[in-house]
C-alpha positions as a printed NumPy array, in Angstrom:
array([[  0.001,   0.005,   0.085],
       [  2.895,   2.388,   0.846],
       [  4.535,   1.765,  -2.561],
       [  1.248,   2.313,  -4.431],
       [  0.591,   5.447,  -2.518],
       [  4.147,   6.815,  -3.425],
       [  3.643,   5.843,  -7.125],
       [  0.291,   7.706,  -7.043],
       [  1.953,  10.883,  -5.629],
       [  4.656,  10.775,  -8.361],
       [  2.06 ,  10.376, -11.089],
       [  0.069,  13.313,  -9.692],
       [  3.154,  15.52 ,  -9.614],
       [  4.052,  14.62 , -13.123],
       [  0.515,  15.323, -14.234],
       [  0.565,  18.711, -12.511],
       [  3.724,  19.731, -14.291],
       [  2.164,  18.663, -17.627],
       [ -1.134,  20.466, -17.011],
       [  0.535,  23.744, -15.894],
       [  3.224,  23.797, -18.625],
       [  2.168,  27.104, -20.338],
       [  5.582,  28.517, -20.719],
       [  7.344,  31.107, -22.778],
       [ 11.118,  30.733, -23.08 ],
       [ 11.03 ,  28.014, -20.446],
       [  9.233,  30.273, -17.865],
       [  5.614,  30.017, -16.857],
       [  3.844,  33.275, -17.749],
       [  0.539,  34.77 , -16.842],
       [ -2.522,  33.078, -15.283],
       [ -2.911,  29.355, -15.851],
       [ -5.474,  28.448, -18.455],
       [ -8.041,  26.239, -16.801],
       [-10.244,  23.832, -18.725],
       [-12.737,  21.112, -17.95 ],
       [ -9.865,  18.616, -18.129],
       [ -7.481,  20.242, -15.51 ],
       [ -9.835,  22.368, -13.175],
       [-10.589,  19.541, -10.762],
       [ -7.045,  18.631, -10.177],
       [ -6.069,  22.366,  -9.868],
       [ -8.752,  22.966,  -7.153],
       [ -7.803,  19.72 ,  -5.296],
       [ -4.05 ,  20.441,  -5.246],
       [ -4.019,  24.088,  -4.202],
       [ -4.967,  25.867,  -1.019],
       [ -6.186,  28.955,  -2.965],
       [ -7.287,  29.269,  -6.541],
       [ -8.184,  32.711,  -7.833],
       [-10.044,  32.488, -11.164],
       [-10.786,  35.051, -13.892],
       [-13.842,  33.918, -15.861],
       [-13.679,  35.866, -19.082],
       [-15.089,  36.028, -22.604],
       [-12.945,  36.93 , -25.702],
       [-15.76 ,  39.193, -27.12 ],
       [-16.11 ,  41.256, -23.844],
       [-14.215,  44.499, -23.939],
       [-13.9  ,  44.554, -20.134],
       [-12.438,  41.104, -20.185],
       [ -9.875,  42.201, -22.669],
       [ -8.949,  45.215, -20.504],
       [ -8.541,  43.   , -17.376],
       [ -6.562,  40.189, -19.005],
       [ -3.05 ,  41.674, -19.026],
       [ -3.52 ,  43.039, -15.465],
       [ -4.573,  39.679, -14.134],
       [ -1.722,  37.923, -16.003],
       [  0.795,  40.312, -14.595],
       [ -0.533,  39.833, -11.092],
       [ -0.33 ,  36.099, -11.593],
       [  3.399,  36.36 , -12.401],
       [  4.016,  38.401,  -9.197],
       [  1.997,  36.029,  -7.059],
       [  4.007,  33.092,  -8.57 ],
       [  7.156,  34.901,  -7.504],
       [  5.81 ,  35.6  ,  -4.01 ],
       [  4.58 ,  32.068,  -3.435],
       [  6.729,  29.645,  -5.345],
       [  5.939,  26.644,  -3.153],
       [  3.797,  23.925,  -4.687],
       [  0.162,  23.678,  -3.45 ],
       [ -0.233,  27.229,  -2.09 ],
       [ -1.834,  29.273,  -4.829],
       [ -2.555,  29.482,  -8.473],
       [ -4.207,  32.35 , -10.425],
       [ -6.205,  30.816, -13.244],
       [ -8.388,  31.936, -16.041],
       [-11.348,  30.319, -17.9  ],
       [-12.495,  31.11 , -21.39 ],
       [-16.221,  30.877, -20.805],
       [-17.164,  30.442, -24.485],
       [-14.779,  27.486, -24.932],
       [-15.412,  26.142, -21.407],
       [-19.188,  26.702, -21.075],
       [-19.547,  23.652, -18.8  ],
       [-17.039,  25.11 , -16.344],
       [-18.766,  28.51 , -16.486],
       [-22.144,  26.918, -15.782],
       [-20.694,  24.886, -12.957],
       [-19.689,  28.146, -11.243],
       [-22.901,  30.015, -12.169],
       [-21.044,  32.641, -14.24 ],
       [-23.241,  34.719, -16.49 ],
       [-21.32 ,  38.094, -16.467],
       [-17.884,  38.84 , -17.606],
       [-15.312,  39.141, -16.191],
       [-16.247,  37.383, -13.   ],
       [-13.489,  36.768, -10.4  ],
       [-14.066,  33.845,  -8.016],
       [-12.073,  32.658,  -5.124],
       [-11.772,  28.906,  -4.277],
       [-10.291,  27.876,  -0.944],
       [ -9.493,  24.186,  -0.389],
       [-11.681,  23.21 ,  -3.249],
       [-14.735,  25.22 ,  -2.014],
       [-15.943,  28.488,  -3.503],
       [-16.   ,  31.348,  -1.017],
       [-19.272,  33.196,  -0.303],
       [-17.881,  36.378,  -1.763],
       [-16.588,  36.987,  -5.249],
       [-13.648,  39.347,  -5.586],
       [-15.076,  42.847,  -6.001],
       [-12.088,  44.916,  -5.072],
       [ -9.947,  47.304,  -7.2  ],
       [ -8.771,  45.673, -10.387],
       [ -5.119,  46.408, -10.375],
       [ -1.99 ,  44.359, -10.186],
       [ -1.187,  45.658,  -6.695],
       [ -4.697,  45.001,  -5.41 ],
       [ -4.774,  41.48 ,  -6.738],
       [ -1.405,  40.638,  -5.205],
       [ -2.374,  42.144,  -1.798],
       [ -5.683,  40.296,  -1.861],
       [ -3.889,  36.963,  -2.395],
       [ -1.323,  37.64 ,   0.407],
       [ -4.269,  38.493,   2.66 ],
       [ -6.043,  35.272,   1.889],
       [ -2.949,  33.188,   2.535],
       [ -2.172,  34.809,   5.994],
       [ -2.332,  32.216,   8.777],
       [ -5.997,  32.233,   9.944],
       [ -5.035,  30.782,  13.355],
       [ -3.601,  32.608,  16.32 ],
       [ -1.398,  30.615,  18.657],
       [ -1.647,  31.004,  22.429],
       [  1.176,  30.157,  24.8  ],
       [ -0.729,  30.04 ,  28.064],
       [ -4.166,  28.898,  29.039],
       [ -4.589,  32.325,  30.71 ],
       [ -4.557,  33.814,  27.129],
       [ -7.808,  32.134,  26.476],
       [ -9.468,  34.041,  29.24 ],
       [ -8.879,  37.383,  27.42 ],
       [-10.557,  36.31 ,  24.108],
       [-13.386,  38.458,  22.808],
       [-16.539,  36.962,  24.248],
       [-18.655,  38.56 ,  21.496],
       [-16.998,  36.299,  18.875],
       [-17.624,  32.643,  17.949],
       [-14.31 ,  30.841,  18.514],
       [-12.837,  27.51 ,  17.626],
       [ -9.895,  26.366,  19.882],
       [ -7.603,  23.558,  18.945],
       [ -5.268,  21.706,  21.455],
       [ -2.555,  19.738,  19.667],
       [  0.683,  17.997,  20.809],
       [  2.643,  19.272,  17.776],
       [  2.295,  21.277,  14.579],
       [  4.493,  19.412,  12.151],
       [  3.671,  15.982,  10.582],
       [  0.251,  16.207,  12.127],
       [ -2.708,  15.264,   9.815],
       [ -5.262,  16.438,  12.496],
       [ -3.688,  19.918,  12.723],
       [ -3.432,  20.036,   8.879],
       [ -7.206,  19.549,   8.579],
       [ -7.811,  22.042,  11.493],
       [ -5.818,  24.631,   9.493],
       [ -7.639,  23.921,   6.269],
       [-10.98 ,  24.397,   7.975],
       [ -9.826,  27.636,   9.554],
       [ -8.76 ,  28.896,   6.175],
       [-12.236,  28.296,   4.786],
       [-14.156,  29.705,   7.759],
       [-11.904,  32.555,   9.016],
       [-14.558,  35.133,   8.107],
       [-17.112,  33.408,  10.32 ],
       [-15.083,  32.332,  13.388],
       [-11.967,  33.124,  15.284],
       [ -9.482,  30.205,  15.429],
       [ -6.915,  29.701,  18.142],
       [ -4.483,  26.92 ,  18.826],
       [ -1.985,  25.71 ,  21.434],
       [  0.627,  23.003,  21.285],
       [  2.443,  20.637,  23.622],
       [  2.836,  21.141,  27.323],
       [  0.797,  24.465,  27.05 ],
       [ -2.342,  22.396,  26.479],
       [ -1.685,  19.11 ,  28.278],
       [ -3.833,  20.21 ,  31.279],
       [ -6.888,  20.308,  29.035],
       [ -6.979,  16.52 ,  28.466],
       [ -9.571,  14.647,  30.543],
       [ -8.187,  11.868,  32.81 ],
       [ -7.215,   8.808,  30.939],
       [ -6.674,  10.64 ,  27.616],
       [ -3.268,  10.531,  25.986],
       [ -1.548,  13.914,  25.911],
       [ -1.108,  13.377,  22.197],
       [ -4.92 ,  13.143,  21.679],
       [ -5.934,  16.408,  19.909],
       [ -9.047,  18.232,  21.075],
       [-11.115,  20.82 ,  19.14 ],
       [-13.65 ,  22.962,  21.069],
       [-16.311,  25.558,  20.002],
       [-16.737,  28.499,  22.261],
       [-19.781,  30.568,  21.452],
       [-20.284,  34.365,  21.601],
       [-21.199,  34.091,  25.285],
       [-21.992,  37.828,  25.578],
       [-25.007,  37.384,  23.262],
       [-25.664,  33.635,  23.296],
       [-27.202,  30.943,  25.495],
       [-24.914,  28.246,  24.112],
       [-22.182,  26.346,  26.072],
       [-18.766,  25.202,  25.015],
       [-18.864,  22.019,  22.878],
       [-16.2  ,  19.598,  21.994],
       [-15.846,  17.982,  18.59 ],
       [-16.371,  14.194,  19.017],
       [-15.66 ,  13.131,  15.432],
       [-12.523,  12.135,  13.644],
       [-10.082,  15.012,  13.169],
       [ -8.451,  12.999,  10.35 ],
       [-11.753,  13.412,   8.375],
       [-11.666,  16.819,   6.846],
       [-15.335,  16.799,   5.658],
       [-16.595,  15.822,   8.979],
       [-14.639,  18.519,  10.817],
       [-15.666,  21.069,   8.206],
       [-19.41 ,  20.321,   8.444],
       [-19.262,  20.466,  12.276],
       [-17.299,  23.688,  12.343],
       [-19.472,  25.344,   9.689],
       [-22.578,  24.591,  11.829],
       [-21.054,  26.279,  14.785],
       [-19.481,  29.259,  12.963],
       [-22.418,  30.082,  10.62 ],
       [-25.265,  30.554,  13.152],
       [-28.988,  30.55 ,  12.523],
       [-29.064,  34.247,  13.438],
       [-26.306,  36.361,  11.843],
       [-25.353,  39.969,  12.029],
       [-25.719,  42.028,   8.938],
       [-23.02 ,  44.629,   8.242],
       [-22.185,  46.858,   5.219],
       [-19.349,  44.447,   4.56 ],
       [-21.48 ,  41.207,   4.247],
       [-24.828,  42.673,   3.123],
       [-24.111,  41.97 ,  -0.557],
       [-23.466,  38.322,   0.013],
       [-26.601,  38.012,   2.239],
       [-28.731,  39.579,  -0.378],
       [-27.373,  37.186,  -2.999],
       [-28.878,  34.252,  -0.964],
       [-32.177,  35.527,  -2.166],
       [-34.176,  35.102,   1.053],
       [-36.189,  37.793,   2.787],
       [-34.646,  39.298,   5.928],
       [-36.206,  39.194,   9.421],
       [-34.039,  41.798,  11.176],
       [-33.769,  42.838,  14.716],
       [-32.628,  46.409,  14.835],
       [-30.923,  47.145,  18.193],
       [-28.773,  49.689,  20.019],
       [-25.133,  48.97 ,  19.859],
       [-24.926,  47.917,  23.477],
       [-28.244,  46.08 ,  23.737],
       [-27.143,  42.502,  24.088],
       [-30.177,  41.331,  26.014],
       [-32.501,  42.003,  23.013],
       [-30.197,  40.048,  20.755],
       [-30.08 ,  37.127,  23.253],
       [-33.879,  36.983,  23.457],
       [-34.337,  37.271,  19.726],
       [-31.852,  34.427,  19.074],
       [-33.543,  32.265,  21.684],
       [-36.996,  32.765,  20.136],
       [-35.704,  32.097,  16.62 ],
       [-33.896,  28.913,  17.737],
       [-36.915,  27.591,  19.618],
       [-39.854,  28.776,  17.532],
       [-38.705,  29.558,  14.028],
       [-35.998,  27.026,  13.263],
       [-38.241,  25.392,  10.728],
       [-38.341,  28.646,   8.65 ],
       [-34.572,  28.735,   8.098],
       [-35.012,  27.683,   4.473],
       [-37.372,  30.607,   3.806],
       [-35.967,  33.478,   5.876],
       [-32.576,  35.011,   6.737],
       [-32.667,  35.83 ,  10.442],
       [-30.465,  38.86 ,  11.111],
       [-29.48 ,  41.4  ,  13.715],
       [-28.519,  44.962,  12.763],
       [-26.816,  47.824,  14.627],
       [-29.554,  50.465,  14.586],
       [-26.924,  53.177,  14.744],
       [-25.082,  52.007,  11.685],
       [-28.268,  51.24 ,   9.812],
       [-30.119,  54.407,  10.662],
       [-31.319,  54.854,   7.03 ],
       [-33.611,  51.756,   7.005],
       [-34.982,  52.912,  10.291],
       [-35.727,  56.348,   8.86 ],
       [-37.357,  54.566,   5.913],
       [-39.649,  52.806,   8.362],
       [-40.489,  56.097,  10.089],
       [-38.494,  55.167,  13.191],
       [-35.32 ,  56.4  ,  14.867],
       [-32.745,  55.078,  17.392],
       [-35.101,  56.059,  20.225],
       [-37.546,  53.444,  18.98 ],
       [-35.026,  50.572,  19.352],
       [-35.299,  47.606,  19.635],
       [-37.669,  46.818,  16.813],
       [-38.166,  44.02 ,  14.216],
       [-38.851,  44.306,  10.556],
       [-39.056,  42.22 ,   7.399],
       [-37.316,  43.262,   4.215],
       [-38.738,  41.322,   1.363],
       [-36.53 ,  43.025,  -1.207],
       [-39.626,  44.621,  -2.449],
       [-41.018,  46.374,   0.702],
       [-40.219,  46.693,   4.42 ],
       [-42.826,  45.645,   6.953],
       [-42.585,  46.618,  10.654],
       [-43.513,  44.177,  13.399],
       [-46.071,  46.291,  15.339],
       [-44.703,  45.803,  18.964],
       [-41.362,  44.455,  19.858],
       [-42.591,  43.087,  23.277],
       [-45.033,  40.818,  21.356],
       [-42.02 ,  38.53 ,  20.388],
       [-42.461,  37.104,  23.911],
       [-45.95 ,  35.878,  22.988],
       [-45.515,  32.298,  21.611],
       [-46.476,  32.211,  17.873],
       [-46.616,  35.987,  17.309],
       [-43.404,  36.209,  15.425],
       [-44.129,  33.097,  13.385],
       [-47.503,  34.527,  12.426],
       [-45.754,  37.59 ,  11.218],
       [-43.812,  35.388,   8.856],
       [-46.903,  33.497,   7.793],
       [-48.557,  36.815,   6.97 ],
       [-45.578,  37.592,   4.687],
       [-45.865,  34.229,   2.909],
       [-49.583,  34.545,   2.443],
       [-49.395,  38.048,   1.083],
       [-51.375,  39.47 ,   3.986],
       [-48.665,  41.926,   4.935],
       [-48.611,  43.323,   1.37 ],
       [-52.357,  43.538,   1.179],
       [-52.72 ,  45.217,   4.561],
       [-50.06 ,  47.831,   3.799],
       [-51.712,  48.696,   0.507],
       [-55.373,  48.518,   1.608],
       [-55.324,  48.779,   5.344],
       [-56.091,  46.134,   7.979],
       [-58.65 ,  43.459,   7.392],
       [-61.736,  44.474,   9.442],
       [-62.533,  40.758,  10.088],
       [-59.098,  40.206,  11.661],
       [-59.281,  40.634,  15.436],
       [-55.435,  40.9  ,  15.558],
       [-55.177,  43.529,  12.814],
       [-53.074,  46.543,  13.263],
       [-55.207,  49.487,  14.296],
       [-56.298,  51.561,  11.202],
       [-58.882,  51.951,   8.512],
       [-61.67 ,  54.392,   7.812],
       [-64.546,  55.242,  10.053],
       [-66.953,  53.261,   7.971],
       [-64.887,  50.131,   8.446],
       [-63.465,  50.101,   4.969],
       [-59.786,  49.583,   4.414],
       [-57.513,  52.672,   4.326],
       [-54.961,  52.455,   1.561],
       [-51.352,  52.885,   2.687],
       [-47.954,  52.49 ,   1.049],
       [-45.316,  50.286,   2.567],
       [-41.699,  51.542,   2.569],
       [-39.614,  50.243,  -0.318],
       [-36.822,  47.759,   0.412],
       [-33.564,  49.414,   1.393],
       [-31.398,  46.267,   1.657],
       [-31.892,  45.306,  -1.994],
       [-29.861,  48.38 ,  -2.862],
       [-26.901,  46.765,  -1.066],
       [-27.067,  43.803,  -3.352],
       [-24.741,  43.335,  -6.406],
       [-25.401,  45.708,  -9.216],
       [-26.885,  44.149, -12.347],
       [-24.487,  46.391, -14.344],
       [-21.381,  45.41 , -12.466],
       [-19.867,  43.742, -15.408],
       [-20.691,  43.842, -19.178],
       [-23.886,  42.635, -20.841],
       [-25.473,  39.338, -19.833],
       [-24.694,  36.644, -22.496],
       [-28.4  ,  36.113, -23.119],
       [-28.882,  39.896, -23.675],
       [-26.783,  39.872, -26.805]])
């Protein structure tokens, strides 16, 4: 088995050399041309793959091409070691299957693949050689902070979700290799910390070998009801560790910021948002608890979010509210915004769920346009004196404006 494995490694290395042999005067130049034949091996054999999806007929693609190629040369110089990073390019007309696989319809599109998995965000930064190189360097920074004393763990930010690894050594350690790969993929969602050797030996339960690695999830205790949890699977299984960590690091209720709003809107689900004062952790705790106990069955239909009401003052103004009205809850359907009448009603079982049901059924939309239904005992106060509905106009969505522009690239292919 050992000989077969060694032969397989040699074959893979030779194949990689063949696939990436796009050279001029004996030196590799520009971004690596990726095709349906070599893209899977490329993704599997590199920590980071940065891909330019282009079309020859696209003027913007042609403008970007030499910039991206020059950046690829500089990245190759900065990271010559095998398996770290490759900047690639895909001709979407010749490789339509690859373009479809990555849902590319606009050109040029720049996607980032980490350990074989597409990141949630496409690259939307400045398109210059310097910016591309800096972006790659940032992506390849070590996502894990090492601690040298257990006391260091007492000073970690309790408002962050944290994954802590305890290992006997760093080198020649498949468990730590998987831990680092997971950290690279989820560094935007969790903080990762690690300790080695004697520093962490005291953490092992009685009867456990000091060489037995441990991985623990620590929730954002300042705004969560969760307790620490230890991973009980196999650390040698990357997929198993990845799924567990992703479940812990990507919570049911997420915070929306100006930095992540675009990726959240791209998920296409309406927002149920708690707007809160910056220091109001109790409302966040209660909202999360209610969502997790009463609304978990709705997670396929709604994005549950919290928002700093000070930072997102504009949506509040759109709703006719200000910071003095916090906390409050609203739905943004990407068409209109609907205000939950009374925040304190979230403590009545079923009230918040009914609010969502009214969105699905179209009742919220009807009531905002035509006034409350007179036959509804729970209707929001309003209407004309004769009992007829009083037409109103719901505020337009503000969060859809934070989504990606339809004109971000050139024309859609099907618009030609």
